[in-house]
N, C-alpha and C positions, 0 to 999 in steps of 0.2 A: 421770443427769441428773433432776433435779426436777419435779413437776408444775407445770406454768403455775397460777398463781393465775388464779383465774375468777373473775369479778365478775355479778353480780346482774342481770338485763336492765332492772331500775331503774335501777339506775347506769350504767350505760352509756348508757341514753335520757338522762340526767342529764347525762353527761359529754361526749355525741355533738356540739353546737355547738361547746364550746369545743376539742375536737379536731379537728372539721372547720376550723375557722378556723385553728388553729394548724400542721395541716400542710399546708393550701392557702398558707399565709402563707409557710413556709419555704419550701415548692417552688417559689414565685416570685420568694423573695428566691434561691435557689441558681441557679435562671436567669438573674436579672438578674447575679450574681457572675461565672458562668461563660459566660455567652453567647459564642458567634462571629458576630457577624450578618455576616461578608464572608462566611464557609462556609455560611450558612444557604441563601442562593439558588444554589448550585453541586449539580448537581445528583450530583455524586461523594459529596456530603456528606446523603444521604437520612437524615437521623436522625429519630427519634422526638419529639417535641416534650420530654416528660419520657424521660430514660434509666433503665434499671433502675436504676442504679448512683445515681442522684442518690434514689432512692426509697428506695433500703437508708440514707442518711444521715437518711432519718427516725426511726430507732431509736430513738437519744437522747430524743426528743420523745414517744414513742410510753411510752418505760418509764417518763419522767416523769409522764405523764396516768394510765397504767390500772397502773404496778407491773411491766409484762411489756413486755420486748423485742419489737421487731417481727422475728417468724421472716423468714428470707431467701426460704423457697420459697412465701412467699405474694405475693411478686415476679414480677406476669408479664413473663417474659421477653421482648425485643424493646422493652420500655418500653410508653409511654402516647402518644395523640395530644394528650392533654388534659391542665390540672394537674387538672381537675374528674374527666376518668377514672381519672387515679392514687387521689385521695384518695376518691373512691367504693370503688371496688377493694378497697383498703387498709380503709377501714371495713366494709365486707363482711367481710373475714376476719376483721379483728378481733372481729366481731360472732359469726360463725361459730365460732372456736376459742377467743375467750376468754369469751365469754357464756354462765353455765350456765345449761342450758335446765331449766326448771322442772319439778320433778318431778310425775309426775302422780298422782292422788289413789290412794290405794292401794284397790283393788275389794276389800269387804270379802264373801267369799261368803257366797249367802245361806244361812239355816240350814236344815240338813236337815228334811225334813217328817218327823214321828214317823212310824212306819209304824199305819197303823190298827191296835188289837188287838181280836181276833173274841172 
């Protein structure tokens, strides 16, 4: 398996508004398309607002925008209580796993002082 492409922090922050908007709209659209309103009021169908399988469907959008697919291991088991919670969690996972951490400046060792010659 090849190592995923990492983006710079600057690229991530530039992409963040577009990514957040796209993931939010995709989840909202998916909820509208697959909503079962009659079951939502039935206590036997106590399900999260955003199912984890629905979040997995965001992978093509994530790949389109970032160049890498959504890793299914990033998705919270049991789903999410809101669309916003799902999007925030996925964005945090992308940031954590797909944004390169800037290298710290190399520390230059102090030159050794020459021993005083007597």
